[in-house]
KOLMARTOR-739237 format. One line per 4 residues: for each residue x, y, z of C-alpha. Coordinates in steps of 0.1 Angstrom, whole numbers, m for minus. Each point is the difference from the previous one (the first is absolute). Last residue first. Example, Ala and Ser with C-alpha at 12.3 -4.5 7.8 and 13.67 -1.06 7.14 Angstrom:
# KOLMARTOR-739237
137 m11 71  m14 m34 7
//
This chain:
# KOLMARTOR-739237
317 74 m8  m35 m10 5  m10 m10 35  m25 m28 0
m35 10 12  m12 m12 33  m33 m20 m2  m31 20 9
m17 m8 34  m34 18 m2  m3 m2 m38  14 m35 m2
m25 m12 27  m30 16 m16  m5 m27 m25  m3 m26 28
m30 19 16  m18 2 m33  9 m36 m7  m16 m11 33
m31 22 m2  m6 m9 m36  5 m37 6  m24 0 30
m26 19 m20  2 m24 m30  m1 m30 23  m31 15 17
m16 5 m35  7 m36 m9  m14 m12 33  m31 21 m5
m9 m20 m31  m11 8 m35  1 m29 m24  12 2 m36
m10 m19 m32  m36 10 m3  8 36 8  m25 23 17
12 m8 35  35 8 m12  m10 37 1  2 m1 38
37 m11 m1  7 27 m26  m16 27 23  19 m13 30
33 m1 m19  m6 36 m13  m7 12 35  31 m18 14
21 15 m28  m12 35 8  6 m4 37  35 m13 m5
9 29 m23  m16 27 22  15 m9 34  m21 m9 29
17 7 23  26 25 12  m28 24 9  2 38 1
2 5 m38  m31 m22 m8  2 m24 m29  38 m2 4
24 m1 m29  25 m28 1  19 15 m29  m27 m8 m25
22 m26 m16  7 m14 34  m37 m6 7  m4 m14 m35
28 m24 7  m14 m12 33  m35 m3 m14  10 m18 m32
22 m23 21  m29 m9 22  m22 m7 m30  24 m27 m13
13 m13 34  m32 0 20  m21 m14 m28  26 m27 m8
0 m10 37  m38 m2 0  0 m20 m33  20 m27 18
m30 m6 22  0 m37 m8  29 m12 m20  m10 m31 m20
m34 16 m8  17 29 m18  m24 29 m4  m10 26 m26
17 m19 m28  14 21 m28  m14 3 m35  m36 4 13
m5 35 m14  m3 15 35  31 m18 13  20 10 m30
m11 36 4  12 0 36  33 m16 m9  4 24 m29
m5 29 23  23 m12 28  32 m5 m20  1 33 m19
m13 16 32  31 m13 18  23 14 m27  m17 34 1
2 0 38  37 m9 m2  6 29 m23  m19 24 22
17 m11 32  34 4 m17  m10 35 m11  m9 8 36
34 m11 11  17 21 m27  m21 31 9  13 m2 36
m29 m6 24  m15 23 25  m25 m16 24  28 m12 22
7 36 13  21 m2 31  17 m32 m11  10 16 m32
m8 m6 m37  22 18 m23  m12 28 m23
//
C-alpha cells in the first residue's frame, strides 16, 4: 500500500520497516547512554558547555519519539483528532516517568528543563518524521 496525500496515515510497509530499524538502532544508542549515566560511567553534565545536556535530551529522546511514531504508522490516540499521536505520547510519558525516577538516584538530577527538552524534541522529530510520509519521494522508473 502506498502512502497518498489523501491518506497520510497509511504507510507503505517498507517505510514502516525503515522506521522500526532506525528505532532499534536509536534505542541501542540511548539505553547504554542512560545506563552509563546512572552507573556513573558517563558524566551527567559538562561544565564547559552549560545547558548542552538539554540539546542532547532533545535529540536523543526526540529521535526515539519520532521514530516510534513512524514505527506505529503515526497512529492517533483518538480517531477524530490529528494530535496527539500514540507513539509520541507514549515516549513523552516514559520520558516523564524516567525523569521523575531520577529523583531517587544519587548520580542523577530530575529537572523540569530536561523534561521540557524531551517534549520539545519528541514533538519536533515526530513532526519531522511525518514529512516523508506526507510527501513521499518519487520512485525511480524501472525498466
